[in-house]
C-alpha positions as CSV (number, residue, x, y, z in Angstrom):
1,M,0.5,-0.1,0.0
2,A,1.1,3.7,-0.3
3,L,0.4,6.8,0.5
4,V,-1.0,9.3,-2.2
5,D,-1.8,13.1,-1.2
6,G,-3.7,11.0,2.3
7,V,-5.4,8.6,1.3
8,V,-3.9,4.9,1.2
9,T,-3.9,3.0,-2.5
10,M,-3.2,-0.5,-3.0
11,E,-0.2,-0.9,-5.3
12,Q,-0.8,-2.4,-9.1
13,E,3.0,-4.0,-9.4
14,Q,3.4,-7.4,-9.1
15,K,6.6,-9.3,-8.8
16,D,7.4,-11.7,-11.6
17,D,7.1,-14.6,-10.1
18,D,3.6,-13.6,-9.0
19,I,3.0,-13.9,-12.7
20,C,1.3,-16.6,-14.9
21,E,1.9,-16.5,-18.2
22,K,-0.3,-20.3,-18.6
23,M,-3.6,-20.4,-20.6
24,E,-4.2,-23.6,-19.4
25,G,-2.6,-26.6,-17.5
26,W,-2.3,-25.0,-14.1
27,T,-0.9,-27.1,-11.4
28,H,-0.4,-26.5,-7.4
29,E,2.6,-24.8,-8.2
30,D,0.5,-22.0,-10.0
31,V,-2.2,-21.5,-7.1
32,G,-1.6,-18.1,-5.8
33,K,-0.3,-16.4,-9.2
34,R,-2.1,-14.2,-11.4
35,I,-2.7,-14.6,-15.1
36,P,-2.3,-10.4,-16.1
37,M,-4.9,-10.7,-19.1
38,R,-7.1,-13.9,-20.2
39,K,-9.7,-13.5,-22.8
40,T,-12.7,-15.6,-23.1
41,P,-15.5,-15.3,-25.2
42,N,-17.8,-13.7,-22.8
43,G,-14.7,-10.9,-22.0
44,T,-11.8,-10.2,-20.7
45,Y,-10.2,-11.1,-17.0
46,Y,-7.4,-8.8,-15.6
47,N,-5.0,-10.0,-12.7
48,E,-7.1,-12.9,-12.3
49,P,-5.6,-15.1,-9.3
50,I,-5.0,-19.5,-10.1
51,V,-6.6,-20.9,-6.7
52,S,-7.5,-24.3,-5.9
53,V,-11.0,-25.3,-4.8
54,F,-12.5,-28.9,-4.1
55,C,-15.8,-30.2,-3.5
56,Q,-17.0,-31.1,-0.2
57,F,-19.1,-33.5,-0.9
58,C,-17.4,-35.4,-3.5
59,A,-13.8,-34.0,-3.1
60,S,-13.4,-33.4,-6.4
61,E,-10.5,-30.2,-7.0
62,F,-10.2,-27.7,-9.6
63,I,-6.9,-25.6,-9.9
64,G,-7.3,-22.6,-12.4
65,P,-9.0,-19.1,-12.6
66,S,-11.0,-18.0,-9.9
67,R,-14.1,-17.3,-12.2
68,E,-14.1,-21.1,-13.3
69,A,-13.3,-22.2,-10.1
70,G,-16.7,-20.6,-9.0
71,G,-18.7,-22.4,-11.8
72,F,-17.0,-25.6,-10.6
73,L,-18.1,-25.2,-7.2
74,G,-21.8,-24.1,-8.1
75,G,-22.1,-27.0,-10.7
76,H,-21.2,-29.3,-8.4
77,E,-23.5,-28.1,-6.1
78,C,-26.3,-28.3,-8.4
79,L,-25.2,-31.5,-9.4
80,H,-25.0,-32.9,-6.1
81,A,-28.6,-31.4,-5.2
82,W,-30.2,-32.9,-8.1
83,E,-28.0,-36.6,-6.6
84,I,-30.0,-35.7,-3.6
85,S,-33.1,-35.3,-4.7
86,Q,-33.2,-38.4,-6.8
87,A,-32.6,-40.6,-3.9
88,M,-34.8,-38.9,-1.7
89,G,-37.5,-39.6,-4.6
90,R,-38.2,-36.4,-5.2
91,D,-39.0,-35.6,-8.9
92,D,-39.2,-31.5,-8.3
93,G,-35.1,-30.7,-8.4
94,M,-35.5,-29.2,-4.7
95,V,-33.8,-31.3,-1.4
96,E,-35.3,-30.8,2.1
């Protein structure tokens, strides 16, 4: 952080070892680094962190950009809710 005109600001500088140039194939060694710019069909992401998350229900793991990590977790939540509803004999997709 830096103090500019009495206001605390976040510095945007990144060390070279904090930057990941990969666009796929991320590993545990990449977790915590940032992708400076990543273009997708849906938009462009800047300074996106690489994270590691896992599903608490089935232990599947995902390593990659934070945006996709959210989709991974949300997708697993929906999948497992559906699986549970099927096991309970419900047909409306909801669980109790």
